[in-house]
BATI-880051 format. One record per residue: residue number from 1; residue in three letters; x, y, z of N, C-alpha, C, CB in turn. Coordinates in steps of 0.001 Angstrom, whole numbers. Glycine has a CB too. Example, Ala and Ser with C-alpha at 12.3 -4.5 7.8 and 13.67 -1.06 7.14 Angstrom:
// BATI-880051
R   i  aa    n_xx    n_yy    n_zz   ca_xx   ca_yy   ca_zz    c_xx    c_yy    c_zz   cb_xx   cb_yy   cb_zz
R   1 ALA   13190   -5690    7800   12300   -4500    7800   13200   -3300    7800   11308   -4473    9046
R   2 SER   12850   -2250    7080   13670   -1060    7140   12900      30    7870   14084    -598    5725
END
This chain:
// BATI-880051
R   i  aa    n_xx    n_yy    n_zz   ca_xx   ca_yy   ca_zz    c_xx    c_yy    c_zz   cb_xx   cb_yy   cb_zz
R   1 UNK   -5506   64450   10268   -6707   63100    9576   -6232   63486    8046   -9007   63387    9907
R   2 UNK   -6190   64821    7641   -6611   65191    6156   -5309   64614    5488   -6910   67004    5814
R   3 UNK   -4417   64466    6454   -2905   64749    5525   -2507   63027    6312   -1459   66748    6154
R   4 UNK   -3099   61958    6049   -3195   60716    6787   -2632   60347    4811   -5143   60078    7847
R   5 UNK   -2628   59306    5001   -1686   58111    4072   -3196   57856    3148    -839   56245    5235
R   6 UNK   -3534   57253    1908   -4226   57091     782   -3689   56175     -17   -4383   58168     154
R   7 UNK   -4252   55464    -815   -3865   54199   -1412   -4293   55581   -2549   -4733   52329   -1134
R   8 UNK   -2892   55143   -3243   -2912   56170   -4474   -2747   55011   -6252   -1117   57520   -4127
R   9 UNK   -2196   53891   -6131   -2052   53193   -6910   -2483   51853   -5971    -746   53404   -7572
R  10 UNK   -2566   50490   -7307   -2451   49084   -7310   -1868   48135   -8480   -3658   48722   -7093
R  11 UNK   -1492   47351   -8042     245   46986   -8594    -552   45195   -9121    2127   46956   -6640
R  12 UNK    -795   44576  -10181     106   43490  -10441    1218   43117  -11313    -479   42785  -10626
R  13 UNK    1835   42186  -11193    2765   41672  -12146    2692   40266  -11794    4219   42290  -12093
R  14 UNK    2457   39558  -13085    2658   38037  -13776    1728   37217  -12454    4776   37397  -13963
R  15 UNK     261   38248  -12283     114   37536  -11098   -1851   36654  -11510     313   39001   -9461
R  16 UNK   -2536   35818  -11559   -3945   35261  -11752   -4363   35900  -13283   -5089   35808  -10374
R  17 UNK   -5227   36742  -14259   -5128   36477  -15536   -4669   37910  -15668   -6405   35886  -16343
R  18 UNK   -3809   38747  -14887   -3356   39763  -14539   -1621   40240  -15373   -3446   39510  -12988
R  19 UNK   -1441   40040  -16596     518   39635  -16815    1169   41280  -15835    1301   39718  -19501
R  20 UNK     489   42709  -16389    1124   43619  -16505     228   44644  -16322    1802   43590  -17523
R  21 UNK    -439   45355  -14662   -1384   45710  -14754   -1291   46997  -13389   -2322   44470  -14817
R  22 UNK   -1646   48416  -14044   -1968   48784  -12574   -3431   49614  -12765    -607   49835  -11793
R  23 UNK   -3795   49621  -11227   -5076   50685  -11278   -4558   51587  -10430   -6636   50184  -10771
R  24 UNK   -5226   53036  -11121   -4911   54516  -10534   -6228   54855   -9997   -4367   55723  -11689
R  25 UNK   -6294   55313   -8161   -7121   55593   -7135   -7602   57057   -7238   -6437   55297   -5868
R  26 UNK   -8427   57525   -6886   -9078   58727   -6657   -8881   59286   -5927   -9992   58804   -6572
R  27 UNK   -8500   59747   -4929   -8522   60356   -3707   -8321   58839   -2705  -10078   61367   -3503
R  28 UNK   -8317   58055   -2816   -8389   56517   -2315   -9519   55534   -2856   -8591   56527    -766
R  29 UNK  -10096   55945   -3165  -11361   55146   -3607  -11254   55142   -5250  -12901   55934   -3024
R  30 UNK  -11284   53740   -5831  -11729   53084   -6977  -12861   52501   -6913  -10956   52254   -7380
R  31 UNK  -13347   52265   -8191  -14814   51576   -8907  -14564   50777   -9899  -15848   52569   -9561
R  32 UNK  -14389   49390   -9436  -15018   48380  -10338  -16195   47858  -10762  -14714   47625  -10120
R  33 UNK  -16701   47599  -11738  -17747   47577  -12432  -17816   45664  -13417  -17543   49172  -13458
R  34 UNK  -18345   45240  -13315  -18447   44499  -13986  -19511   43369  -13557  -17302   44246  -14206
R  35 UNK  -19934   42402  -14128  -21671   41370  -13584  -20408   41012  -12420  -22753   39399  -15027
R  36 UNK  -21595   39847  -12047  -20626   38555  -10594  -20317   38058  -11319  -21210   37419   -9327
R  37 UNK  -19140   37418  -10780  -18429   36480  -11434  -16919   37148  -12531  -19696   35706  -12314
R  38 UNK  -17230   38307  -12392  -16290   39368  -13410  -14874   39445  -12778  -16959   41115  -13498
R  39 UNK  -14639   38822  -11766  -13070   39154  -10786  -12856   40009  -10062  -11946   39419  -11361
R  40 UNK  -13918   40971   -9561  -14121   42489   -8446  -13316   42411   -7189  -15833   42721   -7791
R  41 UNK  -14151   40741   -6920  -13859   40217   -5500  -12415   40055   -5327  -14556   38842   -5199
R  42 UNK  -12353   39187   -6486  -10417   38747   -6275   -9514   39644   -6648   -9792   37479   -7198
R  43 UNK  -10220   40525   -7040   -8808   41572   -7563   -8585   42755   -6192   -9324   42724   -9440
R  44 UNK   -9768   42942   -5697  -10017   43566   -4616   -9117   42913   -3485  -11466   43543   -4380
R  45 UNK   -9196   41383   -3419   -8904   40677   -2164   -7780   40580   -1848   -9287   39560   -2068
R  46 UNK   -7043   40970   -3145   -5529   40797   -3906   -4847   41370   -3459   -5246   41085   -5154
R  47 UNK   -5778   42683   -2050   -4245   43148   -1927   -5349   43904    -161   -3203   44660   -3788
R  48 UNK   -6401   44116    -139   -6619   43840    1371   -7454   42539    1558   -7408   45098    2097
R  49 UNK   -7093   42079    2862   -5707   42274    3529   -4676   41669    3468   -5706   42260    4547
R  50 UNK   -4178   41277    2368   -2798   40561    1694   -1534   41663    2153   -2939   40425    -352
R  51 UNK   -1883   42398    1844    -554   43609    1249     -94   43728    2820   -1198   45609     293
R  52 UNK   -1970   44008    3704   -1364   44588    4944    -734   43913    6305   -2309   45307    5364
R  53 UNK    -753   42719    5904    -390   41174    6592     673   39854    6395   -1464   40543    6410
R  54 UNK     605   40531    4543    1141   39416    4299     517   37761    4073    1872   39518    5203
R  55 UNK    -166   37568    5230   -1264   36430    5290   -1419   36110    4301   -2471   36595    5756
R  56 UNK    -773   34668    3509   -1691   33972    2014   -2611   33127    2544    -764   32949     800
R  57 UNK   -3323   32746    3822   -4657   31809    4561   -5150   31859    3008   -5976   32669    6128
R  58 UNK   -5839   30795    2827   -6314   30224    1598   -8161   30864    2004   -5908   28117    1473
R  59 UNK   -8426   31116    3460   -9851   31842    3853  -10297   33426    3713   -9997   31617    5280
R  60 UNK   -8169   33745    4079   -8444   35067    3955   -8470   35582    2224   -7291   35816    4883
R  61 UNK   -7996   34643    1199   -8666   34911     314   -9741   35255    -843   -8462   34774     402
R  62 UNK  -10822   34688     424  -12365   34474    -341  -12994   35428     386  -13237   32901    -232
R  63 UNK  -13177   35949    -113  -15036   36927     462  -15546   36318     938  -16293   37467    -418
R  64 UNK  -15883   34885    1079  -17257   33979    1507  -15934   33103    2766  -18308   32601    -330
R  65 UNK  -15420   33588    3362  -14513   32773    3879  -14634   31125    3520  -14599   33049    5295
R  66 UNK  -14176   30668    2820  -13812   29496    2456  -12367   28915    1961  -14600   29345    1653
R  67 UNK  -12001   28023    2295  -10761   27811    1869  -10222   27062     748  -10300   27420    2707
R  68 UNK  -11508   27467    -773  -11206   26896   -2121  -10082   27715   -2611  -12450   26925   -3141
R  69 UNK  -10046   29206   -2331   -8629   29456   -2765   -7259   29755   -2156   -8729   30286   -3389
R  70 UNK   -6550   29671   -2629   -5538   28965   -2780   -4481   30275   -3242   -5840   27675   -3823
R  71 UNK   -3038   31198   -3001   -2527   31619   -3018   -1823   31052   -4584   -2226   31705   -1839
R  72 UNK   -1563   29796   -4580    -823   29199   -5678   -1696   28759   -7104    -144   27924   -5038
R  73 UNK   -3152   28971   -6781   -3833   28864   -7858   -3805   30319   -8576   -5194   28319   -7505
R  74 UNK   -3422   31175   -8179   -3835   32349   -9123   -2683   32360   -9850   -4202   33818   -8475
R  75 UNK   -1944   31758   -9830    -648   32205  -10687     -75   30038  -11516    1077   33291   -8938
R  76 UNK    -530   29362  -11292    -507   28189  -11847   -2201   27840  -12394     161   27155  -10703
R  77 UNK   -1670   27229  -13430   -2667   26682  -14225   -2146   25317  -15492   -3287   28086  -14951
R  78 UNK   -2856   25131  -16265   -2724   23747  -17274   -1043   24362  -18210   -4673   23545  -18746
R  79 UNK    -523   25666  -18488     -81   25756  -18872    1204   26063  -17964    -641   26163  -19591
R  80 UNK    1485   26671  -17560    2062   27438  -16052    2577   26317  -15326     801   28273  -14981
R  81 UNK    3497   25593  -15082    3755   24091  -13489    4460   25570  -12121    6091   21989  -14162
R  82 UNK    4976   26740  -12853    5807   26826  -12031    5923   28395  -12594    6995   25697  -12014
R  83 UNK    5732   29766  -11782    5946   31249  -11821    5715   31895  -10564    5090   31894  -12803
R  84 UNK    5993   33302  -11122    6549   33768  -10303    5774   35343  -10382    8059   33526  -10515
R  85 UNK    5474   35952   -9539    3860   37692   -9424    4315   37680   -8707    1969   37982   -9297
R  86 UNK    4068   39654   -8245    4324   40147   -7477    2740   41297   -7685    5900   40482   -7554
R  87 UNK    2819   41500   -5789    1610   42399   -6034    1607   43763   -5091     237   41508   -5724
R  88 UNK    1593   44709   -5539    2044   45543   -4701     824   47105   -4291    3523   45875   -5449
R  89 UNK    1217   47873   -3627     -32   48911   -3788      91   50052   -2607   -1631   48036   -3614
R  90 UNK     871   50519   -3502    1215   52534   -3367     377   53081   -2591     995   53604   -4804
R  91 UNK    1210   54136   -1724     683   55151    -658     965   56934    -608    1309   54573     635
R  92 UNK     245   57674    -525     163   58695    -954     -76   59928    -174    -528   58512   -1702
R  93 UNK     654   60415     530    -595   61570    1258    -761   62380     263    -203   62582    2687
R  94 UNK   -2031   63963    1273   -3084   64117     783   -2070   65578    -904   -4497   64739    2405
R  95 UNK   -1138   65881     738    -343   67158     515    1057   66957     180    -373   68020    1704
R  96 UNK    1560   65929    -420    2871   65275    -674    2746   64587   -1972    3290   64265     456
R  97 UNK    4520   64643   -1893    4584   63860   -3459    5337   62457   -2974    5715   64880   -4901
R  98 UNK    5194   62260   -1613    6570   61222   -1206    5353   59759   -1621    7410   61380    1160
R  99 UNK    5988   58905   -1391    4871   57660   -1489    5208   56242    -409    4920   57037   -3296
R 100 UNK    4717   55413     223    5093   53990     283    4744   53504    -540    4795   53277    1159
R 101 UNK    4824   52599    -670    4945   50922   -1723    4966   49338   -1093    6590   50884   -2573
R 102 UNK    3910   48970    -388    3875   47944    -339    3749   46358   -1241    3339   48240     220
R 103 UNK    4610   45621    -754    4522   45045   -2012    5186   43197   -1880    5512   46198   -3116
R 104 UNK    4819   42181   -2415    4952   41340   -1970    5010   40399   -3366    4067   41247    -919
R 105 UNK    6034   39295   -3200    6534   38526   -4201    5970   36608   -3917    8370   38880   -4111
R 106 UNK    5521   35953   -5034    4947   34848   -4645    5639   34022   -5493    3514   34794   -4686
R 107 UNK    6623   32662   -5913    7157   31778   -6300    5948   30949   -5904    8506   31574   -5854
R 108 UNK    5201   29955   -7012    4291   29228   -6921    4931   28036   -8016    2901   30007   -7181
R 109 UNK    5084   27030   -7280    5450   25786   -8019    4120   24389   -8165    6873   25231   -7099
R 110 UNK    4407   23340   -8451    3476   22943   -9023    3799   21998   -7603    3417   22565  -10704
R 111 UNK    3036   21296   -6697    2989   19971   -6181    4236   20542   -4518    3745   18490   -7734
R 112 UNK    4739   22187   -4622    5158   22917   -3743    4756   24113   -2881    5859   23100   -4172
R 113 UNK    4725   23793   -1537    3880   25514   -1206    4984   27053   -1223    3117   25454     858
R 114 UNK    3420   27515   -2050    4526   28925   -2079    5348   29497   -1662    4358   29698   -2015
R 115 UNK    6678   30400   -1925    7621   30843   -1374    6692   32397   -1476    9183   30498   -2099
R 116 UNK    7512   33271    -442    7012   34554    -111    7532   35599     269    6365   34506     564
R 117 UNK    8372   36801    -514    8713   37798     637    7788   39009     471   10315   38297     603
R 118 UNK    8444   39980     941    7881   40653    1035    8758   42100    1286    7067   40123    1770
R 119 UNK    8421   43665     619    9289   44301    1024    8278   45659    1075   10631   44192     164
R 120 UNK    9097   46856    1414    8257   48251    1421    9287   48772     626    7872   49146    2947
R 121 UNK    9296   50570     231   10026   50754    -257    9227   52605      34   10315   49753   -1565
R 122 UNK    9296   53215     459    9986   54125    1475   10761   54854     848   10723   53538    2509
R 123 UNK   11609   54623    -284   13316   55859    -461   12820   56795   -1591   15270   54880   -1236
R 124 UNK   11346   56834   -2097   11231   58230   -2439   10982   57851   -4070   12701   59287   -1979
R 125 UNK   11496   56216   -4578   11073   56085   -5797   10191   55238   -6122   11885   55923   -6455
R 126 UNK    9468   55083   -7068    8304   54640   -7085    8042   53468   -8306    7482   55847   -7163
R 127 UNK    7562   52699   -8510    7418   51290   -9101    7219   51964  -10662    5929   50188   -8373
R 128 UNK    7783   51168  -11394    7362   51332  -12657    7155   52880  -13360    6163   50609  -12633
R 129 UNK    8433   53253  -12742    9090   54971  -12923   10535   54746  -12543    8325   56366  -11698
R 130 UNK   10448   54720  -11180   11945   54554  -10728   12829   52702  -10774   11825   55187   -8916
R 131 UNK   11619   52606  -10550   11545   50639   -9935   11275   49466  -11298    9666   50313   -8589
R 132 UNK   11362   48825  -11169   10854   47979  -12476   10615   46657  -11607   12129   47776  -13961
R 133 UNK   10188   46129  -11577    9976   44100  -10880    9827   43776  -11601    8953   43273   -9958
R 134 UNK   10478   43995  -12668   10566   43291  -13583   11737   43288  -15448    9219   43424  -13574
R 135 UNK   12563   42099  -15593   13852   42584  -16132   13175   42308  -17819   15514   41529  -15511
R 136 UNK   13327   43036  -18631   13045   42841  -19947   13985   42148  -20491   12847   43916  -20622
R 137 UNK   14069   41189  -21266   14856   40204  -21979   14288   39728  -23180   15118   39115  -21191
R 138 UNK   13519   41236  -24029   13188   40214  -25021   11669   40380  -24359   14119   38540  -25006
R 139 UNK   11303   39786  -23121   10015   39463  -22929   10060   39791  -21931    9484   38348  -23121
R 140 UNK    9094   40226  -21060    9492   40926  -19514    8960   39947  -17718    8393   42749  -19597
R 141 UNK   10265   38988  -18114   10153   38212  -16618   10872   39312  -15565   11138   36480  -16590
R 142 UNK    9447   38661  -13944    9582   38803  -12976   10703   38694  -12204    8926   38371  -12742
R 143 UNK   11068   40015  -11442   12360   39878  -10612   12434   38570   -9575   12504   41252   -9723
R 144 UNK   13744   38089   -9477   13839   36935   -8633   13892   37553   -7719   14783   35969   -8718
R 145 UNK   13653   37444   -5872   13703   37567   -4924   14688   38156   -4462   13491   36789   -4583
R 146 UNK   16346   37395   -4857   17407   38427   -4603   17508   39080   -5433   18552   38132   -4352
R 147 UNK   17487   39075   -7130   17552   40123   -8052   16694   41561   -7008   16642   39520   -9720
R 148 UNK   15720   41122   -6537   14106   42206   -5971   15449   43495   -4979   12261   40750   -4125
R 149 UNK   15434   42466   -3773   16924   42850   -2950   17420   43755   -3108   17972   42204   -3072
R 150 UNK   18628   43357   -4705   19437   44203   -5212   18938   45609   -5373   19829   43701   -6321
R 151 UNK   17900   45562   -5903   17198   46388   -6471   16821   47778   -5296   15977   45500   -7042
R 152 UNK   15888   47203   -4464   15813   47664   -3023   17245   48288   -2500   15380   46363   -2076
R 153 UNK   17791   47946   -2429   18912   48323   -1611   18721   48159     284   19158   49954   -2106
R 154 UNK   19774   49367     744   19804   48431    2249   19016   50146    2464   21868   47667    3388
R 155 UNK   18420   50844    1713   17573   52071    2500   16211   51506    2392   17647   53752    1752
R 156 UNK   15718   50805    2196   14465   49510    1748   13933   48666    2834   15081   48299     690
R 157 UNK   13034   48603    2942   12855   47487    4128   12424   45890    2886   11075   48144    5586
R 158 UNK   13014   45014    3634   12518   43720    2524   13539   42705    3808   13310   43822     135
R 159 UNK   11788   41558    3658   12015   40805    4443   11855   38914    3865   11112   41395    5520
R 160 UNK   12195   37882    4426   11189   36410    3411   10698   36222    5440   12734   34196    2049
R 161 UNK   10252   37061    6267    8884   37079    7645    8205   37788    7426    9046   37427    9104
R 162 UNK    6318   36547    7003    5399   37270    7177    5424   38605    8794    4319   36091    7127
R 163 UNK    5499   37362    9289    5066   38587   10559    6212   39846   10775    4978   37700   12300
R 164 UNK    7443   40072   10794    8251   40851   10543    7435   42024    9215    9583   39916   10196
R 165 UNK    7534   41586    8248    6187   42932    7299    5399   43121    7700    5429   42845    6072
R 166 UNK    4335   42620    8631    3185   42952    9239    3526   43863   10429    2441   41732    9617
R 167 UNK    4359   43668   10842    5181   44363   12020    4525   46325   11992    7361   44134   11498
R 168 UNK    6311   45838   10547    6854   47025    9683    5198   47750    9046    8134   46271    8162
R 169 UNK    4272   47421    8470    3101   48036    7434    2586   48353    8812    2029   46962    6133
R 170 UNK    2738   48323   10185    1938   48648   11310    2756   49586   11645    1593   47633   12360
R 171 UNK    3774   49640   11582    4935   50929   12229    4400   52012   10952    7252   50414   12152
R 172 UNK    4725   51684    9215    4656   52611    8790    3751   53941    8334    5023   52212    8360
R 173 UNK    2088   52739    8262    1196   53365    8310     198   53584    9300     873   53115    7552
R 174 UNK     -84   52711   10370    -957   52609   10915   -1160   53054   12438   -1112   51599   10639
R 175 UNK     191   52403   12744    1486   53437   14176     659   52220   15577     809   56430   14653
R 176 UNK     -44   51733   15150    -847   50455   16902     391   50527   18149    -970   47842   16334
R 177 UNK    -611   50506   19150     458   50024   20232    1520   48623   20292    -375   49874   21387
R 178 UNK     172   48153   19856     804   46495   19991     155   45774   18577      93   45473   21724
R 179 UNK     839   44879   18267      47   44204   17515   -1210   43283   17611     719   43724   17106
R 180 UNK   -1647   42963   18794   -2284   42641   18799   -4340   43680   18621   -1565   41969   19669
R 181 UNK   -3445   44355   18433   -4654   46207   17841   -4957   46141   16218   -3401   48334   18009
R 182 UNK   -3813   46033   15753   -3816   45533   14469   -4269   44567   13080   -3255   45434   14621
R 183 UNK   -4093   43887   14928   -4936   42355   14834   -6076   42511   14115   -5449   41692   16265
R 184 UNK   -6577   42934   15078   -8168   43152   15471   -8742   44147   14474   -8406   43795   17083
R 185 UNK   -8070   44837   12872   -7995   46024   12286   -8896   45406   11507   -6714   46691   11779
R 186 UNK   -7597   43904   11049   -7506   42901    9846   -8401   42955    9996   -6920   41684    9602
R 187 UNK   -8733   42418   10805  -10503   41342   11359  -11286   41642   11427  -10945   40753   12437
R 188 UNK  -11821   43206   11411  -12549   44301   11712  -12986   44281   10139  -11728   45677   12446
R 189 UNK  -11931   44421    9111  -11884   44526    7182  -12377   42524    7231   -9345   45116    6085
R 190 UNK  -11777   41970    7194  -12382   40664    6386  -13691   40381    7226  -11245   39163    6369
R 191 UNK  -14102   41124    7780  -15720   40654    8523  -16171   41492    7977  -16181   40643   10155
R 192 UNK  -15862   43337    7412  -16870   44205    7053  -16974   43427    5353  -16364   46095    7259
R 193 UNK  -16152   42645    4461  -15955   42691    3184  -16921   41385    2984  -14343   42682    2691
R 194 UNK  -17897   40987    4028  -18663   39969    3213  -19301   40329    2701  -19229   39122    3567
R 195 UNK  -19980   39684    1334  -20792   40004     200  -22114   40162    1024  -20797   38836   -1061
R 196 UNK  -22461   39527    1724  -23806   38909    2197  -23780   39158    3797  -23940   37162    1786
R 197 UNK  -23103   40923    3743  -23047   41955    5599  -24620   41339    5889  -23006   44584    5571
R 198 UNK  -25662   41665    4932  -26856   42214    5935  -27532   41465    6291  -27720   43078    5576
R 199 UNK  -27091   39672    5413  -27445   38973    5635  -27021   37687    6535  -27675   39030    4837
R 200 UNK  -25804   38119    6907  -25118   37142    7721  -24389   37416    9039  -24243   36619    6946
R 201 UNK  -24740   38745    9122  -25009   40152   10507  -26305   40602   11205  -24670   41645    9925
R 202 UNK  -26060   40507   11914  -27130   40880   13038  -26346   42152   13240  -27372   39765   14529
R 203 UNK  -27651   42922   13836  -27017   44386   14363  -26198   44217   15568  -28180   45502   14774
R 204 UNK  -26822   43547   16995  -25628   42754   16991  -24302   42481   17387  -25484   42730   16352
R 205 UNK  -24097   41704   16472  -22985   41146   16215  -21859   42544   15086  -23539   39511   15407
R 206 UNK  -22516   43462   14428  -22159   44483   12990  -21332   45525   14963  -24451   45603   11382
R 207 UNK  -22258   45595   15836  -22195   46607   17184  -20456   45146   17786  -24603   46629   18704
R 208 UNK  -21179   44396   18475  -19608   43982   18474  -18640   43934   17958  -19363   43301   18563
R 209 UNK  -18528   43814   16287  -17066   43447   15224  -16598   45149   15835  -17413   43129   12740
R 210 UNK  -17020   46591   15862  -17025   47337   16031  -16532   47749   17028  -17687   47487   15803
R 211 UNK  -17012   47457   17679  -16866   47983   19488  -15144   46761   19822  -19104   47157   20968
R 212 UNK  -15351   46124   19279  -14345   45231   19592  -12681   45607   18550  -15147   43605   19247
R 213 UNK  -13030   46562   17702  -12326   46832   16724  -11299   48261   17047  -13347   46931   15568
R 214 UNK  -12315   48836   18532  -11924   50541   18422  -10081   50007   19919  -14152   52256   19503
R 215 UNK   -9662   51224   19255   -8002   50923   19759   -8009   51654   21333   -6565   51882   18489
R 216 UNK   -7175   50061   21870   -7288   50403   23463   -6229   51326   23757   -7127   49097   24480
R 217 UNK   -6974   51855   24410   -6860   53563   25392   -5577   53002   26441   -8855   54172   26696
R 218 UNK   -4229   53723   26455   -3324   53636   27171   -3405   54217   27867   -2489   53672   26899
R 219 UNK   -2867   54606   29430   -2666   55064   31034   -2492   56278   30339   -1325   54423   32224
R 220 UNK   -1504   57046   29511   -1677   58287   29029   -2644   58975   28173    -825   58434   28588
R 221 UNK   -2777   58319   27369   -4501   58278   27493   -5463   58567   28420   -4916   57237   27376
R 222 UNK   -5916   58223   28741   -6530   57881   29997   -6580   59212   31075   -5664   56619   30614
R 223 UNK   -4832   59362   31591   -4592   60007   32470   -5404   62020   32809   -3114   59749   32200
R 224 UNK   -5460   62138   31126   -6012   63987   31715   -7757   63626   32101   -5921   65707   29846
R 225 UNK   -8678   62863   31562   -9491   62276   31905   -9458   61617   33173   -9670   61691   31091
R 226 UNK   -8576   60928   33914   -8992   60934   35014   -8629   61906   36507   -8806   59817   35068
R 227 UNK   -7586   62949   36044   -7427   63687   36663   -8322   64706   36475   -6404   63860   36636
R 228 UNK   -9197   65012   35583  -10046   65962   35136  -11565   65100   36138  -10037   66075   33073
R 229 UNK  -11883   64105   36810  -12558   63389   37650  -12167   63983   38763  -12399   62032   37596
R 230 UNK  -10856   63192   38624  -10391   64094   40341  -11132   64549   40582   -9398   65167   40672
R 231 UNK  -10122   66426   39495  -10770   67404   39899  -12270   67796   40608  -10639   67833   39038
R 232 UNK  -12836   67465   39832  -14534   67291   39431  -14467   66893   41242  -15258   65630   37825
R 233 UNK  -14230   65879   41769  -14322   65490   42747  -14158   66560   44034  -13561   64530   42627
R 234 UNK  -12361   67066   43918  -12276   67986   44746  -12693   69012   44968  -11625   68167   44822
R 235 UNK  -13518   69430   43193  -14411   70581   43445  -16278   70752   43584  -13977   71343   42350
R 236 UNK  -16443   69523   44515  -17096   68936   44652  -17594   69261   45970  -16721   67966   44311
R 237 UNK  -16028   68335   46475  -16170   68664   48210  -15839   69757   48719  -15422   67884   49075
R 238 UNK  -15281   70582   47954  -14977   72059   47761  -15907   73085   48110  -14716   72300   46480
R 239 UNK  -16875   72334   47702  -18044   73847   46997  -18963   72602   47916  -18510   74376   44441
R 240 UNK  -19143   72252   48482  -20116   71539   49636  -19604   72048   50735  -20146   69892   49773
R 241 UNK  -18191   71694   50975  -17814   72290   52449  -18018   74092   52635  -16006   71870   52720
R 242 UNK  -18010   74460   52008  -17651   75942   51196  -19270   76337   51574  -17085   75882   49050
R 243 UNK  -20741   75810   51342  -21876   76101   51487  -22347   75319   52398  -22488   76126   50480
R 244 UNK  -21427   74355   53036  -21469   74206   54822  -21467   75121   55783  -20458   73600   55340
R 245 UNK  -20289   75881   55214  -19518   76982   56059  -20528   78419   55621  -17545   77132   55481
R 246 UNK  -20946   78323   54398  -21852   79444   54093  -23588   79268   54799  -21857   79496   52312
R 247 UNK  -23964   78291   55277  -25140   77831   55949  -24911   78222   57622  -25330   76121   55631
R 248 UNK  -23527   77787   58315  -23133   77891   59846  -23433   79498   60009  -21323   77386   60240
R 249 UNK  -22341   79973   58882  -22098   82313   58985  -24075   82295   58954  -20850   83765   56367
R 250 UNK  -24564   81752   58224  -26056   82656   58501  -26338   82326   59479  -27319   82543   57693
R 251 UNK  -26496   81014   60146  -27055   80518   60762  -26735   81319   62242  -26829   79206   60480
R 252 UNK  -25247   81673   62505  -24370   82386   63302  -25235   83982   63223  -22630   82289   62623
R 253 UNK  -25389   84531   61986  -25449   85978   61867  -27299   86420   62523  -25066   86410   59900
R 254 UNK  -27946   85289   62341  -28572   85359   62204  -29208   85733   64015  -28687   84486   61258
R 255 UNK  -28919   84626   64233  -28812   84513   66268  -28081   86141   66779  -27181   82733   66998
R 256 UNK  -27093   86362   66264  -26688   87430   66438  -27136   88514   66116  -25906   87419   66177
R 257 UNK  -27846   89156   64694  -28803   89864   65054  -29983   89953   65692  -28953   90110   64476
R 258 UNK  -30552   88834   65635  -31666   88505   66925  -31162   89230   68542  -31715   86498   67158
R 259 UNK  -29714   88715   68641  -29947   89131   70135  -29435   90583   69969  -29052   88159   71396
R 260 UNK  -28640   91315   69280  -28438   92579   69021  -30111   93292   69519  -27894   92717   67288
R 261 UNK  -31007   92506   68405  -31877   93617   68613  -33027   93880   71071  -33308   92999   66793
END
């Protein structure tokens, strides 16, 4: 557990109010301070759970669970009717310099559904050190999806399928045996991020959410426990047989000693 992956860095490229911004975390932790409405929630929900599965449904982008926010709304405004942006999240282990970076590119156009592509950088390179998500032609212009694909090369993962990306994130970082279990974890994260958790959820609801989030045990996980219980039953039966034999032996000895007297 001490060598698990921790979030090390969060990054924006041409997304929302951020042109090019990075947040460094300390031991997987980040503290954002500011008044209500300053953007703390939007900043975090832009990464979690979005970059853990690539699902950009509006209700997942809003901690209140409404459909008021869309991914295009974070890229387009009165001055920008077409815009490309990136989000990325770098993970590192405590005792290693090796990193894995999850990333997502989004192209938004007015009156068109947004297009998305996803990547996992795991060949040792790091964004803004060895690989840049923009080209500098007098001004920083975000890479197109094909430019990014060429930069990643064959050693890294690239896809335009949200489900394929989700499966790879689980494979690299979490290791759930099935996607249903991974989805339950993500649903838990969405539930507990509510800004009014204590008001909206009763203790029984919290208990249900946490119980549902527990990993399903496989037969291999349960086998040692099952075998131990079977051994306990066998030992109990043997003990009862031995106790019965001892009682019978004592009874025979009693009558034998009495006869010899």
